[in-house]
C-alpha positions as CSV (number, residue, x, y, z in Angstrom):
1,X,-21.0,15.0,-17.9
2,X,-18.3,16.4,-20.2
3,X,-15.5,15.5,-17.8
4,X,-16.7,12.0,-17.6
5,X,-16.9,11.7,-21.4
6,X,-13.5,13.2,-22.0
7,X,-12.0,11.0,-19.2
8,X,-13.6,8.0,-21.0
9,X,-12.0,9.2,-24.3
10,X,-8.7,9.5,-22.6
11,X,-9.0,6.0,-21.1
12,X,-9.9,4.6,-24.7
13,X,-6.9,6.5,-26.1
14,X,-4.7,5.1,-23.4
15,X,-5.8,1.6,-24.2
16,X,-5.1,2.2,-27.9
17,X,-1.8,3.9,-27.3
18,X,-0.1,5.7,-24.5
19,X,-2.2,8.3,-22.6
20,X,-1.5,6.4,-19.4
21,X,1.6,4.3,-19.5
22,X,1.7,1.3,-17.0
23,X,5.0,-0.5,-16.8
24,X,6.5,-3.0,-14.5
25,X,3.0,-4.5,-13.7
26,X,2.6,-8.3,-13.5
27,X,-0.5,-10.3,-13.7
28,X,1.5,-13.4,-12.5
29,X,-0.2,-14.8,-9.5
30,X,2.3,-17.6,-8.9
31,X,3.4,-20.7,-10.7
32,X,0.9,-22.8,-12.5
33,X,0.7,-26.5,-11.6
34,X,3.6,-28.2,-13.4
35,X,5.2,-25.0,-14.4
36,X,9.0,-24.5,-14.5
37,X,9.7,-22.4,-11.3
38,X,13.4,-22.1,-11.9
39,X,13.0,-18.7,-13.8
40,X,15.8,-16.2,-12.9
41,X,14.6,-13.1,-11.2
42,X,14.9,-9.7,-12.9
43,X,18.2,-8.0,-11.9
44,X,16.5,-4.7,-11.2
45,X,13.0,-4.2,-9.7
46,X,10.6,-2.2,-11.9
47,X,10.4,0.6,-9.2
48,X,14.2,1.1,-9.5
49,X,14.3,1.9,-13.2
50,X,14.7,5.5,-14.4
51,X,11.4,5.2,-16.3
52,X,8.2,6.2,-14.4
53,X,5.7,3.5,-13.7
54,X,2.8,5.8,-14.4
55,X,2.5,8.9,-16.5
56,X,-0.7,11.0,-16.2
57,X,-1.5,13.8,-18.7
58,X,-3.9,16.1,-17.1
59,X,-6.9,17.6,-18.9
60,X,-6.2,21.1,-17.7
61,X,-2.6,21.0,-19.0
62,X,-3.7,20.4,-22.6
63,X,-5.1,23.6,-24.2
64,X,-7.7,23.3,-27.0
65,X,-7.2,25.2,-30.2
66,X,-9.7,26.2,-32.9
67,X,-9.6,24.1,-36.1
68,X,-7.7,25.9,-38.9
69,X,-10.1,27.3,-41.6
70,X,-7.8,25.8,-44.2
71,X,-8.7,22.3,-42.7
72,X,-12.2,22.7,-41.3
73,X,-15.6,24.4,-42.2
74,X,-17.5,25.8,-39.1
75,X,-16.6,25.8,-35.6
76,X,-14.3,23.1,-34.5
77,X,-12.2,22.7,-31.2
78,X,-9.2,20.4,-31.0
79,X,-7.6,19.2,-27.7
80,X,-4.6,17.1,-28.0
81,X,-4.6,14.0,-25.8
82,X,-1.1,12.6,-26.6
83,X,1.4,12.7,-29.3
84,X,3.8,10.0,-30.5
85,X,7.1,10.1,-32.4
86,X,7.4,10.5,-36.2
87,X,6.3,6.9,-36.8
88,X,3.6,6.3,-34.1
89,X,0.1,7.4,-33.2
90,X,-1.3,10.5,-31.6
91,X,-4.8,11.3,-30.4
92,X,-7.0,14.3,-30.0
93,X,-10.5,15.1,-28.7
94,X,-12.2,17.0,-31.5
95,X,-15.6,18.8,-31.2
96,X,-17.8,19.9,-34.1
97,X,-20.6,22.3,-33.8
98,X,-23.8,21.5,-36.0
99,X,-22.7,21.9,-39.6
100,X,-18.9,21.8,-38.9
101,X,-16.7,19.4,-40.8
102,X,-13.2,18.5,-41.9
103,X,-11.9,19.1,-45.5
104,X,-11.3,16.1,-47.7
105,X,-8.2,14.4,-46.5
106,X,-6.2,11.2,-46.3
107,X,-3.9,9.6,-43.7
108,X,-0.8,7.7,-44.7
109,X,-1.3,5.1,-42.1
110,X,-5.0,5.3,-41.4
111,X,-7.2,6.9,-38.8
112,X,-9.6,5.7,-36.1
113,X,-12.4,7.8,-34.7
114,X,-14.2,7.0,-31.4
115,X,-17.5,8.9,-31.5
116,X,-17.9,10.2,-27.9
117,X,-20.9,12.6,-28.3
118,X,-23.7,13.5,-30.7
119,X,-24.4,12.5,-34.3
120,X,-22.0,13.0,-37.3
121,X,-21.4,12.0,-40.8
122,X,-18.3,10.3,-42.4
123,X,-17.8,9.8,-46.0
124,X,-15.3,8.1,-48.3
125,X,-14.8,9.7,-51.7
126,X,-17.1,8.1,-54.2
127,X,-19.2,6.3,-51.6
128,X,-22.4,7.0,-49.7
129,X,-22.3,9.3,-46.6
130,X,-22.6,7.3,-43.3
131,X,-24.3,8.5,-40.1
132,X,-22.4,7.9,-36.9
133,X,-23.5,8.1,-33.3
134,X,-22.0,8.2,-29.8
135,X,-20.3,4.8,-29.1
136,X,-19.5,4.1,-32.8
137,X,-15.9,3.4,-33.8
138,X,-14.8,4.3,-37.4
139,X,-11.7,3.1,-39.2
140,X,-10.3,4.9,-42.4
141,X,-7.7,2.7,-44.2
142,X,-4.4,4.3,-45.2
143,X,-4.8,6.6,-48.1
144,X,-8.6,6.7,-48.2
145,X,-9.9,10.1,-49.2
146,X,-12.6,11.1,-46.7
147,X,-14.2,13.7,-44.5
148,X,-16.0,13.7,-41.2
149,X,-17.9,16.1,-39.1
150,X,-21.2,16.9,-37.3
151,X,-24.6,16.6,-39.1
152,X,-26.4,19.8,-40.2
153,X,-28.5,19.7,-37.0
154,X,-26.4,18.0,-34.3
155,X,-23.0,18.7,-32.7
156,X,-20.6,15.8,-32.6
157,X,-17.3,14.9,-30.8
158,X,-14.8,12.2,-31.4
159,X,-11.4,11.0,-30.2
160,X,-9.3,10.9,-33.4
161,X,-6.3,8.5,-33.4
162,X,-3.9,9.0,-36.3
163,X,-0.8,7.1,-37.2
164,X,2.2,9.0,-38.5
165,X,4.7,7.8,-41.3
166,X,7.9,9.8,-41.4
167,X,6.3,12.5,-39.3
168,X,3.2,13.0,-41.5
169,X,-0.2,11.9,-40.2
170,X,-2.5,13.7,-42.6
171,X,-2.7,15.2,-46.1
172,X,-5.3,18.0,-46.2
173,X,-7.1,18.4,-49.5
174,X,-10.0,20.5,-50.9
175,X,-13.0,21.7,-48.9
176,X,-16.2,19.7,-48.8
177,X,-18.5,21.9,-50.7
178,X,-21.9,22.8,-49.1
179,X,-23.6,20.7,-51.7
180,X,-21.4,17.7,-51.1
181,X,-22.0,18.0,-47.4
182,X,-25.8,18.4,-47.6
183,X,-26.4,15.7,-50.4
184,X,-23.7,13.3,-49.4
185,X,-22.7,13.2,-53.2
186,X,-19.5,14.3,-54.9
187,X,-19.5,16.4,-58.0
188,X,-18.0,14.6,-61.0
């Protein structure tokens, strides 16, 4: 089941960005009634370009790494799905054991989470903690201070899609305290 879920996450990431690139494809099934049919044909067929028509990134070719203790509390595994250039998006499959979470952080151009397994919590600084489930999609606007992770009694996995600005896609801040995590409230 894990392979199916990860494949689904990779497909979602591909739709959102570039996990699988399809170029040179056409949905044109012929001229519509009354359409101008005098278009010039492309000088070079798509198959003759130097760019590949399909690029596949294999699951077994992307190693998972443990979440750094400076950026996470608890056991977290991160598998990159794809990376972009200094001003585009990248995505990773992130798995949290029960009780694991990120530190407070922000993203200069926002972040999208596709919850792929389990139950988790997300929270914006100064607001109520929100419970999320498999199939939910979460958007954090640029600059919003937040954290996300598993609940205290359930593991959670998500595909995280972040957007970089000048090569930066995240600013890690302070740890979410155990009290903040359990109560869903920030200390003043």
